[in-house]
N, C-alpha and C positions, 0 to 999 in steps of 0.2 A: 242323532238327536237334534230336534229342531230348536231354533232360538226360543220359541214359545215355551218349551219344556225344560230348557237348561236352567239349572239352579244358579243363583248369583246374587248375593246380597247387595253388591255395590254397582250393579248394572253391567258387569263384565260380559254378559251374554250379548250385549250390543256392540262389542268390539269386533271390527272386521280385520284390522291389522295394526300392529303385529300380534300374533297369537300369544296369549298369556298376559297381555297388558290390562291394566285397569283403564276406564274410559278417559281419565284426564291425560294419561301418558300415551294413549293410542294415537296412531296417525289417522285412522279412519273409523268412524262409527256408523252403525246402521240406524237411520232415523225413520224407518218404515213402520207402519202399523201392522197389525192391530196392537192395542194396548194389552200388555201382559197382565196376569193376575195380580202381580205385586207392584204395578206401576200406576202413575197418574198420567193422563194424557192432557196436554195443555194446548189450547188455541192461542198461539203467540201473537201479540199485538204490538209490542214495543221491545226493542233491544236497547239496553244501556251498555254501550261499549266501554271497556276499560280505557282509562285516560291514556296510558302509555301506548296501547294498541291504536287508539283513534288518532293520536298525534303522529305515530309512525306511518299510518296509512295516508294521512294528509300530506306528510312529507314526501311520500312516494308518488302520489297521484295528483297532488295539488289541492288547494282549498276549493274543490269543486264537488258539489253534492252528488251530481250524477256519477262522477268518476269514483267517488267513495262508495256509492251504492253498488256499482258494478264490481268493485274490488271485494266488498263484503260478500256479495252474492257468490262470487267465484270461490272464495274460501269455503263457504258453507257447502256449496255444491260438491267440492272436491273432498271435503273431510267429514261431512255429516255432522258438523258442529262448527261453532264460531271460535276458532283458535288461530290467532295471528301467527303465521309461521316465523316471523321475525322476533316478536316480543314473547311469544309463547302464551300470551294472556288473552282473555276473552271479554268478560263482563257478566251481565245477568239479564233476566227478561221479566216482562209483565204479560200476563195473559189470563185466560179464563179456563177453569176446569171443564173439560168436555166428557171425560170418562175416568172412572176409577175401577181398577181391577178388584175382583171380589175378595182377594186376599191382601189388599193394600192396607198397611198399618203405618202411616207416615207420622211425622213429628207433630202435626196438628190435625185436628178433625177437619175433614173436607167434605163438601157436597158438590155435586155437579152444578155449575153456574157460578161458583165462588171466584172472585177476582183474587189472583195470587201473584206474588213475586217470588222468584227463586232466590235462595240465599247461598247457592253454589254457583261456581263459575260456568260460563258457557263453554269452557274448554272441556267439560265432561258431560255436557248436556246434548243428547241426540237431538238434532235440529234439522228440520226441512223448511226452507223458505219458498213460498209460492209467489210472493211479490214483495217489492219494497216500494212504499208509497212516498216516503219523505225521509231525508237525512237532515237532522238538526245540528249543524256544525257547531253552534255555540254551546250546546248542552251534551254533545256526544251521544245523542239518542237517535234511534232509527225506527220509524213507523213501518211495520211489516204485517204480512199475513203468513202464517206458517203453523207448523206443529212441532211439539217437543214432548219427550217422554222422560220421566224420572222415576228411579226406584224409591222405595219407602225410606231408604237411608238418607236421602238428600234433603237437607233443611229447606223449608220454604215458609212463607208467611202470608196469611190472609191480609189483604190491603186494609189499612186503617180508614175508618169512615170520616175522620176529622181533618184529613190532609189531602190536597190534590194528588192524584195518582202519579203524575209525572214527577212531582216534587218528592213524594215518598220513595219512588223507585230510585231517583238520583241519590238520595240519602242512603238507602239500603244497600246500594252498590258498594259503598265504602264503610259499612257499619262496623267492620272488624277493627278499624283503626282507632276510633275513640274508646272502644271496649278495652283494647290492650293498653291504651294510654291511661285509662282509669286504674289498671293494675300496676303500672310502672311508676306513676308520679305520686309523690308524697309531699306533705308540707315541708317547706324549708329548702326544697331542691332548687338547683339551677337547671332549667330545661330549655332546649333549643329545638325549633321545628324548621325543617327545610322544606319549602314549598307551601304556597298558600292557595292551593286549589281546593277541590271538594273535601278530600280527606284531611288536608292540612287545616282547613277551617274548622272542621269538627274536632280535630286534635287540639287546636288552640282553645276552643271553648271548654273541652273536657279537662285539659291541663289546668286551666284557670280555676275551674271548680275544685280540682284536687288540691291546688296550691293555696286557694283562698287568697289572702293578702300577704302570705309568707313567700319566701324564696324569690325567684326571678324567672320570668318567662319571656323569651325572645323568639322572633320568627324572621326568616329571610326568604326572599323570592326574587325573581327577575323583575317583577313589577311592584311598584310601591302602593298601588291603589288599594288593595285589600289590607295591606299592612297599615296604611295610614288610618283606615277606618277602624281596624282592630285596636290600634293604639289610642285613637280618640275615644273609644268606648271602654277603655280599660281592660280589654281582653288580654292584651300583651303589654309588657313593660317597655319594650323597645323593638324596633325592626328596621331593616334596611334592604335595599336592592343589591343583590349580588348575583354573580354567575357561579353556581355551585360546582361547575366543572373546574373552576379555579380552586383547587383544594386548599392551597396555602392561603390565598387571599380570603376565602370564605371562612376558614378556621380562625384566621387572625381577627376578622371582623366579629364573628360570634363571640370569641373570647373577650373582645373589647366590650361588646354589648352586655355580656353577662357579668363582667368583672372577674372572670376566671373560666376554667374549663367546665363543661356541662356535666351534670350527673347523668342526665338522659338526653339523647339526641333522637328525634323522630324524623326520619327521612321519608317525605311523601312526594318528592320531586318526580315529575313524569318524564324525565329525560335520563339518558344513561350517563355513566362516568361521574356520578356524584358520590360514590361510595367513600372516597378518601376525605372529602370535605366533612362528612359526618364523623368519620373515625378520628380525624385529627382534632375535632372539636370536643371530644369527650375525655373525661379524666380517666386515669388508670383505675380499672375496676368498675367503671361506669358502663352504661348500657346504650347501645345503638339499636334502634328498632327500624328495620327497613320495610316500610309499607309502600313499596315502590316496585312495580313489576318490570321496570327497566333496569333493576339492580342485577349486577353480575355477582353472585355470591362467591364465586371463585376469586374474582377481583377483590372483593371485600376481605375475604379470609387471608389471601396472600398479601394484600396491601397492609392489613393490620400487622401481620407477621413481619413484613418488611420494614415497618417503622418502629417495631418493638412496642406496639400498643396492646396492653393486656386489658381488653375490653370485652364485654359480653355482646355478641352480635346476634340479634334476633331476626329470624325470618318472619316476614309479615304473614299472619294467618287470618284469612278472611272470616273464620268462624270462631266465635267465643260464646259461651252460654249467656243469653240475655242481651246479645249485641244489637239485635234489631230494635228492641224497645228502648235501649239506652240512647241509640242514635236518634230515633224519632223524638224522644223526649228532649234532646238538645235542640231540635228544630222548634218544638213547641215552646220551649222556655227561653230561647235566645233569639232576640230580634236580629242580632248581627248575623247569626248562622242562617236564619230563614231568608234574610235579604240577599245574602251571598248566593244561595241556591236558586232563589227566584230570579235573580239577575242573570245567572247563567242560563236558565231555562228560557228566558225571554230573548236572549241573544242568539239570533240565527242568521248571521250575515250571509 
């Protein structure tokens, strides 16, 4: 039976190895055409690489755009998808619809020529890169030419007309984080956010909306620049520079800033070994939400057990109903959020 004729709702027909895997867990995918009857074919123009993955690559090859491009190209050539073998994470893409299978019934109506962004990870997206034109070190975006194929089950979005595409893509890459924040945060809570990058910025803004003027919201990061701006604009109530790998020091500082342990801790740090800083900062019965692909969930689970912390540990899920529009609305409504994302996009040292 050929790939073209094999049934598979989630794109498992594109798995090369190991047999029986779904695309995200596979080691190798087949990114070759033609487009199947239940697929959309995308001319890929821009990759938005996951922050943890991008920083790991730069740590391995240096802050050198050419070296980063070579490393990304080698991963995609070997695996048929962009999945960092160290972090396990990928990102998302921007492109144009070039073909629709005659049986395609995806999450939104599509036409050939539509500009779309995928709302699923590059770790499960069959991808071929023909060339890499530019690596934007400051924004974690890569300008490319290539092809991708997705089954009808994969969420995607037609690009909004009122926002620049690079800005919208950068926001959509982390849109699951504020959507889950909206579900977790309630008036009167004490909330702490670890990390003030893209997802952290969106979570700050959404948590502030949920809290209103009640409760208390604090954020910590290695840099004070974004924290100072967020504090000046009333987005957070307090913030400080910490190294979240120092679990005891970070937890102590968060507790001081909050006036007690947190009801909810949202970990968006893009480095590893920050699990215990979040766990030690939350109250008994509280919730830690790990929207951080550098997280070791074994380390988090065993660490919580080891310190006797009865907390709800949530795995970051990049998908939530309505997550794309919620995140884009935060950019439209919050000058703080929009400035943060535009500043990152314009920074390409």
